[in-house]
A tleap script that builds the chain and sets N, CA, C and O, in Angstrom:
source leaprc.protein.ff14SB
mol = sequence {
  NMET PHE ILE LEU SER LEU THR TYR VAL LYS
  PRO LEU GLU ALA ALA ASP ALA VAL MET ALA
  PRO HIE MET ASP TRP VAL LYS ARG GLY TYR
  ASP LEU ASP MET PHE LEU ALA SER GLY ARG
  LYS VAL PRO ARG THR GLY GLY VAL ILE LEU
  ALA LYS GLY ASP ARG ALA ALA ILE GLU ALA
  VAL VAL ALA SER ASP PRO PHE VAL GLU HIE
  GLY ILE ALA GLU TYR THR ILE THR GLU ILE
  ALA LEU THR THR VAL VAL GLU GLY LEU GLU
  MET LEU LYS CASP
}
set mol.1.N position { -4.148 -12.085 2.661 }
set mol.1.CA position { -4.178 -10.647 2.710 }
set mol.1.C position { -2.769 -10.151 2.998 }
set mol.1.O position { -1.952 -10.861 3.583 }
set mol.2.N position { -2.501 -8.929 2.580 }
set mol.2.CA position { -1.179 -8.340 2.745 }
set mol.2.C position { -1.277 -6.964 3.382 }
set mol.2.O position { -2.218 -6.209 3.137 }
set mol.3.N position { -0.287 -6.661 4.203 }
set mol.3.CA position { -0.103 -5.314 4.731 }
set mol.3.C position { 1.098 -4.737 3.999 }
set mol.3.O position { 2.206 -5.267 4.088 }
set mol.4.N position { 0.868 -3.644 3.273 }
set mol.4.CA position { 1.942 -2.959 2.567 }
set mol.4.C position { 2.282 -1.724 3.389 }
set mol.4.O position { 1.513 -0.764 3.435 }
set mol.5.N position { 3.421 -1.758 4.025 }
set mol.5.CA position { 3.841 -0.643 4.875 }
set mol.5.C position { 4.952 0.114 4.167 }
set mol.5.O position { 6.033 -0.426 3.929 }
set mol.6.N position { 4.674 1.377 3.831 }
set mol.6.CA position { 5.700 2.170 3.166 }
set mol.6.C position { 6.268 3.187 4.143 }
set mol.6.O position { 5.553 3.781 4.950 }
set mol.7.N position { 7.569 3.364 4.043 }
set mol.7.CA position { 8.287 4.296 4.906 }
set mol.7.C position { 9.067 5.250 4.027 }
set mol.7.O position { 9.820 4.835 3.146 }
set mol.8.N position { 8.875 6.550 4.283 }
set mol.8.CA position { 9.617 7.546 3.517 }
set mol.8.C position { 11.104 7.459 3.858 }
set mol.8.O position { 11.485 7.345 5.023 }
set mol.9.N position { 11.934 7.517 2.818 }
set mol.9.CA position { 13.382 7.530 3.012 }
set mol.9.C position { 13.977 8.854 2.544 }
set mol.9.O position { 15.188 9.065 2.595 }
set mol.10.N position { 13.087 9.745 2.084 }
set mol.10.CA position { 13.475 11.104 1.711 }
set mol.10.C position { 12.561 12.070 2.457 }
set mol.10.O position { 11.537 11.650 2.996 }
set mol.11.N position { 12.908 13.354 2.501 }
set mol.11.CA position { 12.083 14.329 3.217 }
set mol.11.C position { 10.652 14.405 2.674 }
set mol.11.O position { 10.394 14.061 1.520 }
set mol.12.N position { 9.729 14.862 3.527 }
set mol.12.CA position { 8.326 14.992 3.140 }
set mol.12.C position { 8.138 15.842 1.893 }
set mol.12.O position { 7.215 15.601 1.115 }
set mol.13.N position { 9.000 16.831 1.692 }
set mol.13.CA position { 8.897 17.668 0.497 }
set mol.13.C position { 9.024 16.833 -0.775 }
set mol.13.O position { 8.350 17.101 -1.770 }
set mol.14.N position { 9.878 15.835 -0.738 }
set mol.14.CA position { 10.038 14.947 -1.901 }
set mol.14.C position { 8.768 14.116 -2.108 }
set mol.14.O position { 8.328 13.920 -3.241 }
set mol.15.N position { 8.185 13.631 -1.017 }
set mol.15.CA position { 6.936 12.867 -1.122 }
set mol.15.C position { 5.816 13.748 -1.651 }
set mol.15.O position { 5.047 13.325 -2.514 }
set mol.16.N position { 5.719 14.969 -1.140 }
set mol.16.CA position { 4.668 15.882 -1.587 }
set mol.16.C position { 4.791 16.186 -3.076 }
set mol.16.O position { 3.780 16.362 -3.756 }
set mol.17.N position { 6.013 16.251 -3.586 }
set mol.17.CA position { 6.234 16.574 -4.995 }
set mol.17.C position { 5.726 15.470 -5.925 }
set mol.17.O position { 5.447 15.724 -7.097 }
set mol.18.N position { 5.605 14.246 -5.403 }
set mol.18.CA position { 5.180 13.100 -6.214 }
set mol.18.C position { 3.830 12.560 -5.718 }
set mol.18.O position { 3.398 11.487 -6.142 }
set mol.19.N position { 3.173 13.294 -4.832 }
set mol.19.CA position { 1.934 12.804 -4.227 }
set mol.19.C position { 0.824 12.578 -5.259 }
set mol.19.O position { 0.129 11.565 -5.186 }
set mol.20.N position { 0.642 13.479 -6.203 }
set mol.20.CA position { -0.444 13.313 -7.187 }
set mol.20.C position { -0.277 12.024 -7.998 }
set mol.20.O position { -1.237 11.261 -8.113 }
set mol.21.N position { 0.909 11.751 -8.566 }
set mol.21.CA position { 1.070 10.483 -9.280 }
set mol.21.C position { 0.929 9.268 -8.356 }
set mol.21.O position { 0.409 8.230 -8.764 }
set mol.22.N position { 1.394 9.405 -7.115 }
set mol.22.CA position { 1.234 8.305 -6.158 }
set mol.22.C position { -0.247 8.029 -5.916 }
set mol.22.O position { -0.659 6.869 -5.883 }
set mol.23.N position { -1.055 9.078 -5.746 }
set mol.23.CA position { -2.481 8.888 -5.499 }
set mol.23.C position { -3.184 8.307 -6.728 }
set mol.23.O position { -4.140 7.546 -6.584 }
set mol.24.N position { -2.727 8.652 -7.928 }
set mol.24.CA position { -3.242 8.007 -9.137 }
set mol.24.C position { -2.923 6.516 -9.108 }
set mol.24.O position { -3.752 5.687 -9.482 }
set mol.25.N position { -1.711 6.184 -8.660 }
set mol.25.CA position { -1.292 4.785 -8.533 }
set mol.25.C position { -2.175 4.070 -7.508 }
set mol.25.O position { -2.602 2.941 -7.749 }
set mol.26.N position { -2.451 4.708 -6.375 }
set mol.26.CA position { -3.324 4.115 -5.351 }
set mol.26.C position { -4.704 3.833 -5.953 }
set mol.26.O position { -5.263 2.756 -5.747 }
set mol.27.N position { -5.245 4.788 -6.687 }
set mol.27.CA position { -6.559 4.597 -7.311 }
set mol.27.C position { -6.538 3.387 -8.246 }
set mol.27.O position { -7.498 2.618 -8.282 }
set mol.28.N position { -5.456 3.213 -9.000 }
set mol.28.CA position { -5.353 2.052 -9.894 }
set mol.28.C position { -5.383 0.746 -9.093 }
set mol.28.O position { -5.964 -0.243 -9.539 }
set mol.29.N position { -4.756 0.743 -7.908 }
set mol.29.CA position { -4.797 -0.441 -7.052 }
set mol.29.C position { -6.212 -0.806 -6.648 }
set mol.29.O position { -6.565 -1.984 -6.592 }
set mol.30.N position { -7.030 0.216 -6.363 }
set mol.30.CA position { -8.442 -0.029 -6.072 }
set mol.30.C position { -9.183 -0.485 -7.326 }
set mol.30.O position { -10.012 -1.393 -7.259 }
set mol.31.N position { -8.892 0.135 -8.468 }
set mol.31.CA position { -9.534 -0.252 -9.727 }
set mol.31.C position { -9.228 -1.704 -10.085 }
set mol.31.O position { -10.059 -2.388 -10.683 }
set mol.32.N position { -8.042 -2.172 -9.719 }
set mol.32.CA position { -7.644 -3.560 -9.964 }
set mol.32.C position { -8.268 -4.526 -8.964 }
set mol.32.O position { -8.064 -5.736 -9.058 }
set mol.33.N position { -9.032 -3.995 -8.002 }
set mol.33.CA position { -9.640 -4.784 -6.929 }
set mol.33.C position { -8.571 -5.455 -6.066 }
set mol.33.O position { -8.791 -6.532 -5.512 }
set mol.34.N position { -7.412 -4.802 -5.961 }
set mol.34.CA position { -6.302 -5.315 -5.172 }
set mol.34.C position { -6.232 -4.624 -3.811 }
set mol.34.O position { -5.950 -5.280 -2.809 }
set mol.35.N position { -6.480 -3.320 -3.753 }
set mol.35.CA position { -6.386 -2.568 -2.509 }
set mol.35.C position { -7.735 -2.555 -1.804 }
set mol.35.O position { -8.782 -2.396 -2.432 }
set mol.36.N position { -7.689 -2.726 -0.482 }
set mol.36.CA position { -8.899 -2.751 0.340 }
set mol.36.C position { -9.039 -1.517 1.217 }
set mol.36.O position { -10.155 -1.078 1.496 }
set mol.37.N position { -7.924 -0.957 1.652 }
set mol.37.CA position { -7.911 0.232 2.509 }
set mol.37.C position { -6.511 0.818 2.447 }
set mol.37.O position { -5.536 0.109 2.196 }
set mol.38.N position { -6.422 2.136 2.680 }
set mol.38.CA position { -5.110 2.785 2.643 }
set mol.38.C position { -5.165 4.089 3.417 }
set mol.38.O position { -6.232 4.665 3.628 }
set mol.39.N position { -3.987 4.544 3.836 }
set mol.39.CA position { -3.916 5.822 4.527 }
set mol.39.C position { -2.519 6.119 5.024 }
set mol.39.O position { -1.607 5.299 4.915 }
set mol.40.N position { -2.371 7.331 5.583 }
set mol.40.CA position { -1.081 7.792 6.104 }
set mol.40.C position { -0.823 7.233 7.489 }
set mol.40.O position { -1.751 6.976 8.256 }
set mol.41.N position { 0.451 7.049 7.798 }
set mol.41.CA position { 0.851 6.743 9.168 }
set mol.41.C position { 0.795 8.034 9.976 }
set mol.41.O position { 0.964 9.127 9.436 }
set mol.42.N position { 0.554 7.891 11.276 }
set mol.42.CA position { 0.559 9.035 12.184 }
set mol.42.C position { 1.570 8.725 13.277 }
set mol.42.O position { 1.365 7.789 14.051 }
set mol.43.N position { 2.660 9.487 13.360 }
set mol.43.CA position { 2.993 10.669 12.576 }
set mol.43.C position { 3.299 10.289 11.125 }
set mol.43.O position { 3.464 9.112 10.802 }
set mol.44.N position { 3.370 11.286 10.273 }
set mol.44.CA position { 3.481 11.074 8.818 }
set mol.44.C position { 4.889 10.645 8.425 }
set mol.44.O position { 5.717 11.454 8.007 }
set mol.45.N position { 5.131 9.352 8.572 }
set mol.45.CA position { 6.414 8.758 8.198 }
set mol.45.C position { 6.280 7.821 7.000 }
set mol.45.O position { 7.249 7.189 6.578 }
set mol.46.N position { 5.066 7.741 6.460 }
set mol.46.CA position { 4.795 6.842 5.347 }
set mol.46.C position { 3.317 6.533 5.297 }
set mol.46.O position { 2.487 7.386 5.610 }
set mol.47.N position { 2.984 5.311 4.902 }
set mol.47.CA position { 1.593 4.919 4.797 }
set mol.47.C position { 1.430 3.422 4.890 }
set mol.47.O position { 2.405 2.676 4.976 }
set mol.48.N position { 0.168 2.990 4.870 }
set mol.48.CA position { -0.171 1.573 4.947 }
set mol.48.C position { -1.290 1.299 3.953 }
set mol.48.O position { -2.221 2.090 3.807 }
set mol.49.N position { -1.180 0.168 3.277 }
set mol.49.CA position { -2.221 -0.292 2.361 }
set mol.49.C position { -2.547 -1.734 2.734 }
set mol.49.O position { -1.648 -2.555 2.918 }
set mol.50.N position { -3.832 -2.031 2.844 }
set mol.50.CA position { -4.279 -3.413 2.987 }
set mol.50.C position { -4.624 -3.896 1.588 }
set mol.50.O position { -5.373 -3.241 0.864 }
set mol.51.N position { -4.075 -5.045 1.212 }
set mol.51.CA position { -4.230 -5.533 -0.160 }
set mol.51.C position { -4.544 -7.022 -0.167 }
set mol.51.O position { -4.276 -7.740 0.796 }
set mol.52.N position { -5.116 -7.462 -1.275 }
set mol.52.CA position { -5.387 -8.887 -1.467 }
set mol.52.C position { -4.917 -9.278 -2.855 }
set mol.52.O position { -4.795 -8.436 -3.744 }
set mol.53.N position { -4.656 -10.570 -3.029 }
set mol.53.CA position { -4.252 -11.061 -4.340 }
set mol.53.C position { -3.008 -11.914 -4.272 }
set mol.53.O position { -2.577 -12.340 -3.200 }
set mol.54.N position { -2.451 -12.149 -5.421 }
set mol.54.CA position { -1.245 -12.943 -5.579 }
set mol.54.C position { -0.021 -12.110 -5.201 }
set mol.54.O position { 0.102 -10.959 -5.617 }
set mol.55.N position { 0.886 -12.695 -4.408 }
set mol.55.CA position { 2.044 -11.949 -3.930 }
set mol.55.C position { 2.889 -11.385 -5.072 }
set mol.55.O position { 3.327 -10.237 -5.002 }
set mol.56.N position { 3.121 -12.164 -6.108 }
set mol.56.CA position { 3.944 -11.687 -7.229 }
set mol.56.C position { 3.292 -10.481 -7.897 }
set mol.56.O position { 3.978 -9.530 -8.270 }
set mol.57.N position { 1.964 -10.518 -8.049 }
set mol.57.CA position { 1.255 -9.391 -8.657 }
set mol.57.C position { 1.336 -8.164 -7.750 }
set mol.57.O position { 1.518 -7.045 -8.230 }
set mol.58.N position { 1.202 -8.371 -6.456 }
set mol.58.CA position { 1.294 -7.258 -5.505 }
set mol.58.C position { 2.694 -6.658 -5.539 }
set mol.58.O position { 2.842 -5.436 -5.546 }
set mol.59.N position { 3.719 -7.499 -5.560 }
set mol.59.CA position { 5.095 -6.997 -5.628 }
set mol.59.C position { 5.312 -6.181 -6.904 }
set mol.59.O position { 5.997 -5.158 -6.875 }
set mol.60.N position { 4.734 -6.627 -8.018 }
set mol.60.CA position { 4.878 -5.891 -9.276 }
set mol.60.C position { 4.183 -4.532 -9.196 }
set mol.60.O position { 4.717 -3.532 -9.674 }
set mol.61.N position { 3.003 -4.496 -8.595 }
set mol.61.CA position { 2.287 -3.225 -8.449 }
set mol.61.C position { 3.063 -2.290 -7.533 }
set mol.61.O position { 3.201 -1.105 -7.836 }
set mol.62.N position { 3.568 -2.802 -6.424 }
set mol.62.CA position { 4.361 -1.978 -5.494 }
set mol.62.C position { 5.566 -1.383 -6.208 }
set mol.62.O position { 5.891 -0.214 -6.001 }
set mol.63.N position { 6.227 -2.167 -7.040 }
set mol.63.CA position { 7.410 -1.680 -7.759 }
set mol.63.C position { 7.078 -0.534 -8.708 }
set mol.63.O position { 7.955 0.247 -9.076 }
set mol.64.N position { 5.800 -0.433 -9.108 }
set mol.64.CA position { 5.408 0.628 -10.041 }
set mol.64.C position { 4.928 1.895 -9.337 }
set mol.64.O position { 4.553 2.860 -10.002 }
set mol.65.N position { 4.931 1.910 -8.004 }
set mol.65.CA position { 4.544 3.116 -7.256 }
set mol.65.C position { 5.559 4.222 -7.551 }
set mol.65.O position { 6.764 3.993 -7.441 }
set mol.66.N position { 5.092 5.412 -7.922 }
set mol.66.CA position { 6.040 6.510 -8.159 }
set mol.66.C position { 6.955 6.789 -6.961 }
set mol.66.O position { 8.091 7.223 -7.146 }
set mol.67.N position { 6.480 6.548 -5.753 }
set mol.67.CA position { 7.348 6.714 -4.579 }
set mol.67.C position { 8.548 5.770 -4.656 }
set mol.67.O position { 9.659 6.145 -4.279 }
set mol.68.N position { 8.329 4.563 -5.136 }
set mol.68.CA position { 9.413 3.588 -5.279 }
set mol.68.C position { 10.291 3.971 -6.470 }
set mol.68.O position { 11.518 3.971 -6.372 }
set mol.69.N position { 9.662 4.293 -7.577 }
set mol.69.CA position { 10.416 4.640 -8.793 }
set mol.69.C position { 11.337 5.845 -8.568 }
set mol.69.O position { 12.402 5.927 -9.180 }
set mol.70.N position { 10.942 6.773 -7.702 }
set mol.70.CA position { 11.749 7.965 -7.427 }
set mol.70.C position { 12.592 7.829 -6.155 }
set mol.70.O position { 13.225 8.792 -5.723 }
set mol.71.N position { 12.600 6.631 -5.554 }
set mol.71.CA position { 13.415 6.398 -4.368 }
set mol.71.C position { 12.954 7.175 -3.143 }
set mol.71.O position { 13.760 7.480 -2.264 }
set mol.72.N position { 11.660 7.498 -3.076 }
set mol.72.CA position { 11.129 8.290 -1.972 }
set mol.72.C position { 10.699 7.424 -0.803 }
set mol.72.O position { 10.775 7.849 0.350 }
set mol.73.N position { 10.245 6.207 -1.094 }
set mol.73.CA position { 9.759 5.316 -0.040 }
set mol.73.C position { 10.195 3.884 -0.313 }
set mol.73.O position { 10.466 3.495 -1.449 }
set mol.74.N position { 10.251 3.124 0.757 }
set mol.74.CA position { 10.520 1.690 0.676 }
set mol.74.C position { 9.337 0.960 1.288 }
set mol.74.O position { 8.716 1.453 2.229 }
set mol.75.N position { 9.027 -0.213 0.754 }
set mol.75.CA position { 7.905 -1.007 1.221 }
set mol.75.C position { 8.366 -2.240 1.980 }
set mol.75.O position { 9.387 -2.844 1.650 }
set mol.76.N position { 7.604 -2.601 2.994 }
set mol.76.CA position { 7.663 -3.909 3.623 }
set mol.76.C position { 6.331 -4.569 3.327 }
set mol.76.O position { 5.277 -4.001 3.614 }
set mol.77.N position { 6.367 -5.762 2.756 }
set mol.77.CA position { 5.147 -6.490 2.420 }
set mol.77.C position { 5.031 -7.663 3.383 }
set mol.77.O position { 5.899 -8.534 3.431 }
set mol.78.N position { 3.944 -7.670 4.148 }
set mol.78.CA position { 3.712 -8.721 5.136 }
set mol.78.C position { 2.434 -9.457 4.776 }
set mol.78.O position { 1.367 -8.851 4.680 }
set mol.79.N position { 2.540 -10.764 4.576 }
set mol.79.CA position { 1.353 -11.565 4.302 }
set mol.79.C position { 0.778 -12.055 5.620 }
set mol.79.O position { 1.507 -12.509 6.502 }
set mol.80.N position { -0.542 -11.957 5.743 }
set mol.80.CA position { -1.203 -12.451 6.950 }
set mol.80.C position { -2.376 -13.340 6.544 }
set mol.80.O position { -3.029 -13.100 5.528 }
set mol.81.N position { -2.633 -14.359 7.343 }
set mol.81.CA position { -3.774 -15.258 7.139 }
set mol.81.C position { -4.738 -15.005 8.285 }
set mol.81.O position { -4.596 -15.574 9.367 }
set mol.82.N position { -5.713 -14.154 8.040 }
set mol.82.CA position { -6.682 -13.814 9.078 }
set mol.82.C position { -7.563 -15.020 9.373 }
set mol.82.O position { -8.046 -15.685 8.457 }
set mol.83.N position { -7.764 -15.292 10.638 }
set mol.83.CA position { -8.641 -16.391 11.046 }
set mol.83.C position { -9.895 -15.888 11.738 }
set mol.83.O position { -10.901 -16.596 11.780 }
set mol.84.N position { -9.853 -14.681 12.280 }
set mol.84.CA position { -11.000 -14.114 12.978 }
set mol.84.C position { -11.147 -12.659 12.583 }
set mol.84.O position { -10.177 -11.901 12.585 }
set mol.85.N position { -12.382 -12.270 12.240 }
set mol.85.CA position { -12.683 -10.881 11.887 }
set mol.85.C position { -14.041 -10.517 12.476 }
set mol.85.O position { -14.836 -11.399 12.800 }
set mol.86.N position { -14.309 -9.221 12.615 }
set mol.86.CA position { -15.622 -8.786 13.077 }
set mol.86.C position { -16.651 -8.991 11.964 }
set mol.86.O position { -16.309 -9.096 10.786 }
set mol.87.N position { -17.901 -9.043 12.367 }
set mol.87.CA position { -18.977 -9.201 11.409 }
set mol.87.C position { -18.936 -8.092 10.367 }
set mol.87.O position { -18.807 -6.914 10.699 }
set mol.88.N position { -19.046 -8.480 9.121 }
set mol.88.CA position { -18.995 -7.522 8.028 }
set mol.88.C position { -17.671 -7.503 7.300 }
set mol.88.O position { -17.584 -6.989 6.184 }
set mol.89.N position { -16.633 -8.059 7.917 }
set mol.89.CA position { -15.308 -8.083 7.277 }
set mol.89.C position { -14.860 -9.504 6.918 }
set mol.89.O position { -13.665 -9.759 6.773 }
set mol.90.N position { -15.802 -10.416 6.778 }
set mol.90.CA position { -15.461 -11.802 6.458 }
set mol.90.C position { -14.684 -11.929 5.161 }
set mol.90.O position { -13.902 -12.866 4.999 }
set mol.91.N position { -14.885 -11.003 4.233 }
set mol.91.CA position { -14.186 -11.073 2.942 }
set mol.91.C position { -12.677 -10.925 3.083 }
set mol.91.O position { -11.940 -11.212 2.140 }
set mol.92.N position { -12.205 -10.478 4.253 }
set mol.92.CA position { -10.763 -10.330 4.463 }
set mol.92.C position { -10.082 -11.660 4.759 }
set mol.92.O position { -8.870 -11.792 4.591 }
set mol.93.N position { -10.863 -12.645 5.201 }
set mol.93.CA position { -10.285 -13.944 5.535 }
set mol.93.C position { -9.915 -14.704 4.277 }
set mol.93.O position { -10.558 -14.575 3.235 }
set mol.94.N position { -8.867 -15.498 4.400 }
set mol.94.CA position { -8.437 -16.327 3.262 }
set mol.94.C position { -9.390 -17.465 3.041 }
set mol.94.O position { -9.192 -18.267 2.129 }
savepdb mol mol.pdb
quit
């Protein structure tokens, strides 16, 4: 599993201007069965996506985010190997 942490490197106005295409991109990640959960950071400095799949494929999808293409956000991709989860979330384990 991967934690995709995005951090805005431009003002929120720039992020808001590209939010609709970014949300279309997020939906495609779910359609690809790659994204498991997503949302904004609080305070609003970026966002987080929980993802599964092959690292190279995830890196390619991240590179196609309009936030990345327009230089609005940068991603940190962290791979984690979950060993313990609550009941109902077993599918998150490797």
